[in-house]
N, C-alpha and C positions, 0 to 999 in steps of 0.2 A: 547544345551541350556547353559551348564555350561561355555562355552567359550564366550558367548555373554556378551558385556559390558552392564552397566546399561542403557546407552542411547539406545542401540539396543533393549534391552528388553522393554523399554518404547515405542519405535517405534512400536514393535510388538503388544503390548497391545492396543495402539491407533488405529492401523490398524484393529485389530480384532473388536474393539468396533464400528468403523465406518462401517465395513462390516456386523455387526450384530445389526441392530437397535433395535431389540426386546430383547436384552441381559438382561436388567434389569427387563423387564416384566417377563422373565423366571427365574429370580433369585431375587425374592422380598425380601427374607431374607437378602441378601447382600445390597439391596437398603435401607432397613430399618436401617441397622447398619453402613453404609458407612458414614464416617465423613471426612471433608477436612479441613486442617489447614488454618486459616485466620489470617493475621498479626494483625488486630485490634479486631476481634471478637472471637478469640480463635478457636473453631471448628464449622463447619457448615455441615449440611446434604447436599446431592447432590442437592436436590430441592431448599434449601436455597441458595446454591452457584449460581444456575441458576438464581434465582430471584435477587440476588445481582448483577450479571453481567448485567442483564436486566436494573436494576436501574442505573448502571453506564453508560450504553449506552444511556438511556433516559437523564441523566444529560449532557452527551456529546452533544447530539442532541439539548437539550435546550440551552446549552452554545453557540452552533453554530448558533442557531436561533437568539439569542440575538446579536451575532456578525453581523449577516445579517441585523438585524433591524438597528443597528448602521451604517452599511455600506450603507443602503438605504438612510440615511440622508446625509452621507458624500460624497459618490461617486455613484450617482444614476445610471449612465451609466453601471458601472461594476456590480452593484446589479441586474439590469434588465437583463444583459447578463448571469449572473451565476445562478439566481434563478431557471429557468427551468431545468438546469443541476442538481442542488442540489435536486430538487424534484424527478427527475428520478433516481439518484443514491441512494436516500433514499428507493426506492422500491425494490432494488436488494439485494440479500443475499450472492452472491459469487463473487470472484475476476474476473473470466472470464466474467460474465455478466456486472460487473462494467466497465471493459475495453471496452466491446462492446458499452456501453452507451457513454463512452468518445470518442470512435472512430466515432460514428455517429455524435456526437456533433461537433467534430473537423473537420470532412469532410464538414460540413455545412459552415465552414470558409475556405474551399478549402485547408485544410492541407492534407498531405499524410496519416499520421498514428499517433496513440497514443499507447504507450506501457508502461507497468510497469515491471521493473526488480527488483527482490528481492535478498538480500544478505542472504546466508545460515545461518549465525550466528545470524540472527535477527528474524526468523520466524519458527514456527512449522507447516509444511504443506507438503502434498504429492501432488506435482504439477509436470507438465512436465518440462523436463530439460531446455527447452528454456526460462523458466520463471526466472531461477536462474542466478545470475551474480557473478563471482569470485571476491571477494573483493581485493585480491592482484593484479589481472590483471587490475581492474578498478582504482587502486591507482595511476597509471601513468597518467590516464586521469584527475583524481581529482586534482593532484598536478599541472599539466600543464594548465588545463582549468578552474578549479573551486576554488582551494584553500579552504578558509573557507566560500566562497559564496554559496548561495543556487542554483544559476542559472548560466548557460553558454549558450549564444546565439551566434550562428555562424556556421562555417564549421568545419568538422572533417577530419582527415587524413584517408586514406584507412584502415590502421591498426585499428584505433579507431572505424570506421564504422563496421568492421567485428567483433569486440568484442561485439558491442551493437545491431547489426541487423543481421537477417538471410539473406541468399542469395536471397530469393524471396521477401525480403523487399527493395531491392536495385532497382534503384539507390537512394541515399539520397543526397539532395543538401545542406540543412542546418538544424540545430536542435535547439530546446530549451531543454536543459538538466537540470532537476530539482532534487535536492537532497531532499528526504523525511525523516522526523523523526530526525531532527538535533537539536531539542529544548534543549535536555539534553546533547548533545555531538556534538560540531561543527566538529569534526574529524571523526564522526562515523555515517554516514547516514544509514537508515534501508532499503531504496529502492530508485530506480531511476525512475522518470517519464519523458518520452521522447515524444516530439512532433517533427515530421519530415515533411519537405517540399521538393518538387522537386527543387524549385528555390534556387540557392546558396545565394541569397540576401534576402530571406524571413525573416530569423532570422539573426540578426547581432548585434555586440557590440554597446552599447549606447541606445538600445531600452528600453523603460520604462517597468519595471517588476512589477508594482503595480497589474495589472490584474493577472499575473502568481502567485504572492504571495497569493492572495485570493483563487485562484484555487487550489494551493498546500495545503492550509489549509483544504479545503473541501475534497480533495482526501485523505489526511492523516487521517482525521476523519473516513472515510468509510473504509480505509485500516485496521484499528483496529477493525472494525465490521466484516470484511470478513475473517481475518486471526488471528491466535493465536500467539502472540509474544513469543520468547524464554524467559525463566526465567533466570535472571542474578544471 
């Protein structure tokens, strides 16, 4: 234990708590005395912190609902297409279930697949290796295909496909590649949302991205419900 870094010790504690759901029930004295630093409110108990996070989630959902109401007046077709998806995503609590909902929805539009890839330096999560994307490796794609834009629509090289897709997800004809979490830093996305199609001309340069823009906003909202971001 003495040779473990602070990050490694934190990971062990997180893993133990996840694997021991009744930990605090068995250590009520710790629960009573545990306080968590808060930037605005000083120190909070664990229960108060949970309530605070729930309030933040409610505020986010209310904000998203307000955006949807505005969208209903401005772009009715997009609103009607996305509202059923938004309702289904709001019912799931885990990333894998959210991706399954997105996949079923996308396949109704005859798309091949939807997947979300995460950057290691943006999230605290114990997930399968294929969920994670190496930021340095992706940087070549970002510079070549995306730059500061949120979206790339079109074909990929074989090298690019093998970085983003597993062998059993091939062949891939064309993609819509969307960078998530760029509101605070245009150079530093937190995740990648990928739509793939068998046809090479399904996604292509020049397509309108208004629909994708609203969809990305929805997925970003729920991604922060499903996962815990890394503290900066």
